[in-house]
Backbone as JSON, one array per atom type, in Angstrom:
{
  "sequence": "MEHRFTVGGMTCQGCVRSVSAALQRVDPKAEVTVHLDTGVVEVKSELTHAELAAVIDDAGYEVEAG",
  "N": [[-75.05, -3.19, -56.43], [-76.54, -2.07, -53.41], [-75.27, -1.41, -50.22], [-75.41, -1.3, -46.66], [-73.89, -0.36, -43.69], [-73.41, -0.39, -40.16], [-70.95, 1.09, -38.38], [-68.51, 0.84, -35.92], [-66.19, 2.83, -34.01], [-65.36, 4.9, -35.63], [-64.28, 8.13, -35.51], [-63.46, 10.57, -36.54], [-62.63, 12.76, -39.34], [-60.41, 11.62, -40.51], [-60.86, 8.92, -40.08], [-63.06, 8.57, -41.73], [-61.88, 9.0, -44.25], [-60.07, 6.87, -44.23], [-61.71, 4.54, -44.15], [-63.18, 4.92, -46.51], [-61.12, 4.93, -48.45], [-60.07, 2.34, -48.13], [-62.21, 0.75, -48.99], [-62.45, 1.61, -51.64], [-60.06, 0.78, -52.67], [-60.39, -1.97, -53.02], [-62.54, -2.0, -54.7], [-62.52, 0.05, -57.11], [-64.57, 1.38, -58.44], [-66.54, 1.73, -56.62], [-69.1, 3.5, -54.9], [-68.94, 5.41, -52.14], [-70.35, 6.46, -49.14], [-69.99, 8.03, -46.12], [-71.37, 8.48, -43.01], [-70.46, 10.17, -40.49], [-71.56, 11.11, -38.07], [-73.58, 9.29, -37.43], [-72.39, 6.85, -37.74], [-72.82, 5.32, -39.95], [-72.16, 3.59, -42.94], [-72.53, 3.71, -46.33], [-72.52, 1.86, -49.28], [-72.19, 1.51, -52.72], [-71.66, -1.12, -54.69], [-70.33, -3.88, -56.58], [-69.34, -5.93, -55.15], [-69.81, -8.44, -52.57], [-71.84, -8.21, -49.58], [-70.56, -9.37, -47.38], [-67.88, -9.39, -48.25], [-67.32, -6.65, -48.38], [-67.75, -5.92, -45.72], [-65.64, -7.29, -44.51], [-63.48, -5.86, -45.53], [-63.82, -3.38, -44.27], [-63.51, -4.19, -41.63], [-60.85, -5.13, -41.74], [-59.6, -2.71, -42.08], [-59.58, -1.75, -39.58], [-61.9, -1.12, -38.19], [-65.05, -1.69, -36.57], [-67.62, -3.62, -37.77], [-70.9, -3.55, -37.01], [-73.25, -6.0, -35.98], [-76.4, -6.68, -37.5]],
  "CA": [[-75.84, -3.45, -55.24], [-76.36, -1.11, -52.34], [-75.01, -2.03, -48.93], [-75.43, -0.35, -45.55], [-73.2, -0.91, -42.52], [-73.2, 0.42, -38.98], [-69.54, 0.86, -38.11], [-68.03, 1.43, -34.67], [-64.78, 3.22, -33.96], [-65.06, 6.05, -36.48], [-64.41, 9.3, -34.65], [-62.98, 11.81, -37.16], [-62.56, 12.75, -40.8], [-59.37, 10.66, -40.88], [-61.53, 7.62, -40.13], [-63.88, 8.58, -42.94], [-60.97, 8.81, -45.38], [-59.49, 5.53, -44.13], [-62.73, 3.56, -44.55], [-63.48, 5.15, -47.94], [-59.96, 4.51, -49.24], [-59.97, 0.87, -48.07], [-63.26, 0.2, -49.84], [-62.19, 1.93, -53.04], [-58.92, -0.02, -53.12], [-60.86, -3.28, -53.48], [-63.49, -1.75, -55.79], [-62.33, 1.45, -57.49], [-65.81, 1.98, -58.93], [-67.5, 1.82, -55.51], [-69.54, 4.8, -54.41], [-68.92, 5.28, -50.69], [-70.82, 7.6, -48.35], [-69.8, 7.77, -44.7], [-72.06, 9.42, -42.13], [-69.68, 10.08, -39.25], [-72.41, 11.36, -36.91], [-74.39, 8.11, -37.1], [-71.6, 5.65, -37.89], [-73.35, 4.53, -41.06], [-71.42, 3.59, -44.19], [-73.32, 3.22, -47.45], [-71.62, 1.52, -50.38], [-72.72, 0.94, -53.95], [-70.55, -1.93, -55.18], [-70.68, -5.2, -57.06], [-68.85, -6.91, -54.19], [-70.83, -8.91, -51.63], [-71.9, -7.56, -48.27], [-69.52, -9.98, -46.54], [-66.57, -8.93, -48.72], [-67.15, -5.26, -47.98], [-67.62, -5.91, -44.26], [-64.28, -7.74, -44.2], [-62.57, -4.76, -45.84], [-63.97, -2.4, -43.19], [-62.88, -4.81, -40.46], [-59.39, -5.13, -41.95], [-59.13, -1.33, -41.94], [-59.49, -1.47, -38.15], [-63.18, -0.65, -37.67], [-65.95, -2.8, -36.23], [-68.93, -3.66, -38.4], [-71.84, -4.06, -36.01], [-74.25, -6.93, -36.51], [-77.76, -6.16, -37.53]],
  "C": [[-75.54, -2.38, -54.2], [-76.24, -1.84, -51.02], [-74.99, -0.94, -47.86], [-74.82, -1.05, -44.33], [-73.27, 0.1, -41.38], [-71.81, 0.07, -38.48], [-69.14, 1.59, -36.83], [-66.57, 1.84, -34.8], [-64.42, 4.39, -34.85], [-65.31, 7.32, -35.67], [-64.04, 10.62, -35.32], [-62.96, 11.67, -38.68], [-61.45, 11.83, -41.31], [-59.93, 9.25, -40.98], [-62.37, 7.49, -41.39], [-63.01, 8.31, -44.16], [-60.4, 7.39, -45.39], [-60.48, 4.46, -44.61], [-63.02, 3.69, -46.05], [-62.35, 4.63, -48.82], [-59.84, 2.98, -49.27], [-61.0, 0.23, -49.01], [-62.97, 0.45, -51.31], [-60.92, 1.25, -53.56], [-59.38, -1.37, -53.67], [-61.88, -3.15, -54.61], [-63.4, -0.27, -56.17], [-63.59, 2.15, -58.0], [-66.85, 2.16, -57.82], [-67.83, 3.27, -55.2], [-69.72, 4.65, -52.9], [-69.4, 6.58, -50.05], [-70.7, 7.21, -46.89], [-70.48, 8.88, -43.91], [-71.42, 9.3, -40.75], [-70.56, 10.22, -38.01], [-73.23, 10.15, -36.48], [-73.6, 6.8, -37.18], [-72.07, 4.75, -39.02], [-72.47, 4.72, -42.29], [-72.32, 2.97, -45.25], [-72.38, 3.01, -48.63], [-72.43, 0.97, -51.54], [-71.56, 0.22, -54.61], [-71.1, -3.26, -55.69], [-70.16, -6.3, -56.12], [-69.97, -7.3, -53.22], [-70.75, -8.13, -50.33], [-70.77, -8.07, -47.37], [-68.12, -9.51, -46.95], [-66.3, -7.49, -48.26], [-66.99, -5.14, -46.47], [-66.21, -6.31, -43.84], [-63.26, -6.63, -44.47], [-62.62, -3.7, -44.73], [-63.29, -2.91, -41.93], [-61.36, -4.79, -40.57], [-58.79, -3.73, -41.84], [-59.08, -0.89, -40.48], [-60.76, -0.95, -37.52], [-64.12, -1.82, -37.5], [-67.28, -2.65, -36.93], [-69.88, -4.31, -37.4], [-72.87, -4.94, -36.67], [-75.6, -6.24, -36.54], [-78.11, -5.6, -38.77]]
}
């Protein structure tokens, strides 16, 4: 499944690596694309949208509603 999140608090490439690593820890097969300029994170994963959002939140970033 493909998921799209708008994520607040990402300001640098370190944030990109942190979000990507957190998502791939819970799903090593996940394909993660982070667009730092727009704050959009796209994930191809078998996990649910809510599960992935929780991982991003636990990594210290805010998943915006919508």
